[in-house]
Backbone as JSON Lines, residues from 0, in Angstrom:
{"i":0,"aa":"M","n":[121.33,68.59,78.86],"ca":[120.3,69.83,78.33],"c":[119.41,70.03,78.8]}
{"i":1,"aa":"I","n":[118.19,69.21,78.25],"ca":[116.82,68.73,78.23],"c":[116.53,68.79,80.0]}
{"i":2,"aa":"E","n":[117.26,67.83,80.42],"ca":[117.12,66.98,82.04],"c":[117.06,68.6,82.46]}
{"i":3,"aa":"R","n":[118.11,69.21,81.85],"ca":[118.4,70.07,83.25],"c":[117.29,71.05,83.37]}
{"i":4,"aa":"I","n":[116.71,71.42,81.97],"ca":[115.87,72.79,82.05],"c":[114.07,71.9,82.56]}
{"i":5,"aa":"R","n":[114.36,70.95,82.41],"ca":[113.0,70.05,83.12],"c":[113.18,70.32,84.8]}
{"i":6,"aa":"R","n":[114.48,69.84,85.55],"ca":[114.72,69.84,86.86],"c":[114.37,71.79,86.7]}
{"i":7,"aa":"Y","n":[115.28,72.41,86.52],"ca":[114.87,74.08,87.02],"c":[113.37,74.46,86.6]}
{"i":8,"aa":"L","n":[112.46,74.16,86.06],"ca":[111.4,74.17,85.53],"c":[110.36,73.78,87.23]}
{"i":9,"aa":"T","n":[111.22,72.32,87.19],"ca":[110.17,71.52,87.95],"c":[110.13,72.67,89.65]}
{"i":10,"aa":"S","n":[111.77,72.92,90.27],"ca":[111.77,73.51,90.89],"c":[111.03,74.77,90.96]}
{"i":11,"aa":"V","n":[110.87,75.51,90.16],"ca":[110.51,76.89,89.9],"c":[109.17,76.69,90.23]}
{"i":12,"aa":"R","n":[108.34,75.27,89.97],"ca":[106.96,75.37,89.89],"c":[106.86,75.06,91.26]}
{"i":13,"aa":"G","n":[108.01,74.0,92.15],"ca":[107.96,73.76,93.66],"c":[107.59,75.15,94.27]}
{"i":14,"aa":"E","n":[108.43,75.76,94.3],"ca":[108.56,77.3,94.78],"c":[107.3,78.24,94.74]}
{"i":15,"aa":"V","n":[107.11,78.11,93.64],"ca":[105.84,79.04,93.2],"c":[104.77,78.57,94.42]}
{"i":16,"aa":"Q","n":[104.18,77.12,94.25],"ca":[103.41,76.65,95.22],"c":[103.56,76.54,96.92]}
{"i":17,"aa":"R","n":[105.22,77.14,97.17],"ca":[105.35,77.45,98.61],"c":[105.36,79.43,98.79]}
{"i":18,"aa":"V","n":[104.54,79.91,97.65],"ca":[104.81,81.28,97.75],"c":[103.56,81.81,99.36]}
{"i":19,"aa":"S","n":[103.34,82.52,99.64],"ca":[102.33,83.09,100.8],"c":[101.29,84.24,99.56]}
{"i":20,"aa":"W","n":[100.32,83.92,98.67],"ca":[100.07,85.08,98.0],"c":[98.91,86.19,98.74]}
{"i":21,"aa":"P","n":[98.62,86.96,98.35],"ca":[97.65,87.74,99.44],"c":[96.62,87.3,98.69]}
{"i":22,"aa":"S","n":[95.22,87.81,99.93],"ca":[94.26,87.74,98.91],"c":[94.35,88.77,98.26]}
{"i":23,"aa":"R","n":[92.44,88.67,97.7],"ca":[92.24,89.69,96.8],"c":[91.76,90.69,97.37]}
{"i":24,"aa":"R","n":[91.11,90.7,98.35],"ca":[91.47,91.73,99.44],"c":[92.08,92.56,99.79]}
{"i":25,"aa":"E","n":[92.87,91.94,100.55],"ca":[94.58,93.07,100.61],"c":[95.3,93.26,99.4]}
{"i":26,"aa":"V","n":[95.08,92.43,98.37],"ca":[95.61,93.31,97.19],"c":[94.81,94.88,96.61]}
{"i":27,"aa":"I","n":[93.57,95.0,97.17],"ca":[93.2,95.96,96.91],"c":[93.04,96.86,97.66]}
{"i":28,"aa":"T","n":[93.05,96.46,99.22],"ca":[93.55,97.39,100.11],"c":[95.02,98.27,100.34]}
{"i":29,"aa":"F","n":[95.91,97.42,99.71],"ca":[97.06,97.92,99.56],"c":[97.16,98.68,98.39]}
{"i":30,"aa":"T","n":[96.82,98.4,97.43],"ca":[96.95,99.38,96.08],"c":[96.01,101.07,96.24]}
{"i":31,"aa":"V","n":[94.91,100.56,97.31],"ca":[94.3,101.7,96.96],"c":[95.06,102.9,98.5]}
{"i":32,"aa":"L","n":[95.69,101.84,99.31],"ca":[96.48,102.72,100.08],"c":[97.99,103.41,99.39]}
{"i":33,"aa":"I","n":[98.41,102.8,98.57],"ca":[99.48,103.2,97.99],"c":[99.13,103.85,97.13]}
{"i":34,"aa":"L","n":[98.06,104.1,96.17],"ca":[97.7,105.67,95.26],"c":[97.23,106.34,96.31]}
{"i":35,"aa":"L","n":[96.2,106.43,97.73],"ca":[96.23,107.65,98.29],"c":[97.74,108.06,98.6]}
{"i":36,"aa":"M","n":[98.59,107.28,99.16],"ca":[99.63,107.81,99.12],"c":[100.69,108.53,98.12]}
{"i":37,"aa":"V","n":[100.82,108.31,96.93],"ca":[101.17,108.69,95.7],"c":[100.51,110.22,96.02]}
{"i":38,"aa":"V","n":[99.31,110.25,95.79],"ca":[98.06,111.34,95.46],"c":[98.92,112.35,96.76]}
{"i":39,"aa":"V","n":[98.76,111.87,97.9],"ca":[99.29,113.15,99.32],"c":[100.46,113.2,98.73]}
{"i":40,"aa":"L","n":[101.78,112.53,98.55],"ca":[103.13,112.86,98.35],"c":[103.23,113.81,97.2]}
{"i":41,"aa":"G","n":[102.55,113.7,95.66],"ca":[102.36,114.39,94.79],"c":[101.64,115.65,95.38]}
{"i":42,"aa":"L","n":[100.98,116.07,96.04],"ca":[99.95,117.49,96.77],"c":[101.19,117.83,97.35]}
{"i":43,"aa":"Y","n":[101.68,117.07,98.11],"ca":[102.93,118.04,99.49],"c":[104.28,118.66,98.39]}
{"i":44,"aa":"L","n":[104.86,117.87,97.24],"ca":[105.62,118.13,96.82],"c":[105.67,119.72,96.08]}
{"i":45,"aa":"F","n":[104.5,119.07,95.26],"ca":[103.28,120.49,94.44],"c":[103.35,121.57,95.33]}
{"i":46,"aa":"V","n":[102.98,121.76,96.79],"ca":[102.62,122.66,97.8],"c":[104.23,123.22,97.97]}
{"i":47,"aa":"V","n":[105.4,122.24,98.18],"ca":[106.87,122.75,98.59],"c":[107.63,123.63,97.32]}
{"i":48,"aa":"D","n":[107.11,123.02,96.25],"ca":[108.07,123.34,95.44],"c":[107.01,124.73,95.02]}
{"i":49,"aa":"E","n":[106.33,124.85,95.26],"ca":[105.42,126.25,95.05],"c":[106.11,127.09,95.93]}
{"i":50,"aa":"A","n":[106.21,126.84,97.14],"ca":[106.85,127.75,97.94],"c":[108.49,128.23,97.77]}
{"i":51,"aa":"I","n":[108.62,127.0,97.61],"ca":[110.17,127.63,97.35],"c":[110.48,128.51,95.82]}
{"i":52,"aa":"S","n":[109.45,128.36,95.22],"ca":[109.7,128.51,93.87],"c":[109.65,130.68,93.98]}
{"i":53,"aa":"R","n":[107.89,130.57,95.0],"ca":[107.52,132.01,95.23],"c":[109.05,132.51,95.76]}
{"i":54,"aa":"L","n":[109.71,131.67,96.89],"ca":[110.66,132.58,97.81],"c":[111.69,132.83,96.8]}
{"i":55,"aa":"V","n":[112.17,132.03,96.21],"ca":[113.3,132.58,95.11],"c":[112.75,133.61,93.92]}
{"i":56,"aa":"T","n":[111.77,133.9,93.69],"ca":[111.35,134.79,92.74],"c":[111.22,136.11,93.82]}
{"i":57,"aa":"F","n":[111.07,136.06,95.08],"ca":[110.79,137.24,95.64],"c":[112.37,137.45,95.46]}
{"i":58,"aa":"L","n":[112.98,136.78,96.12],"ca":[114.75,137.09,96.63],"c":[114.9,137.32,95.5]}
{"i":59,"aa":"I","n":[114.94,137.18,94.04],"ca":[115.46,138.27,92.71],"c":[114.87,138.62,92.71]}
{"i":60,"aa":"D","n":[113.54,139.28,92.8],"ca":[112.87,140.53,92.93],"c":[113.29,141.53,93.63]}
{"i":61,"aa":"L","n":[113.86,141.17,94.82],"ca":[114.86,142.2,95.86],"c":[115.75,143.17,95.26]}
{"i":62,"aa":"F","n":[116.85,142.1,94.46],"ca":[117.91,142.37,93.89],"c":[117.86,143.11,92.77]}
């Protein structure tokens, strides 16, 4: 049992060494890009929600 665990951990270590890790600059760039996209999408959804809300309120007030 312990031998199987040792082989597994050795295998995991080998896989981690083969991973192509991003540079610090890439991580920062992609993080900023994702945050900007979240803000833009949030603003877009807010505008669409507000427009639909006002439209529904207008239609309800008509009847």
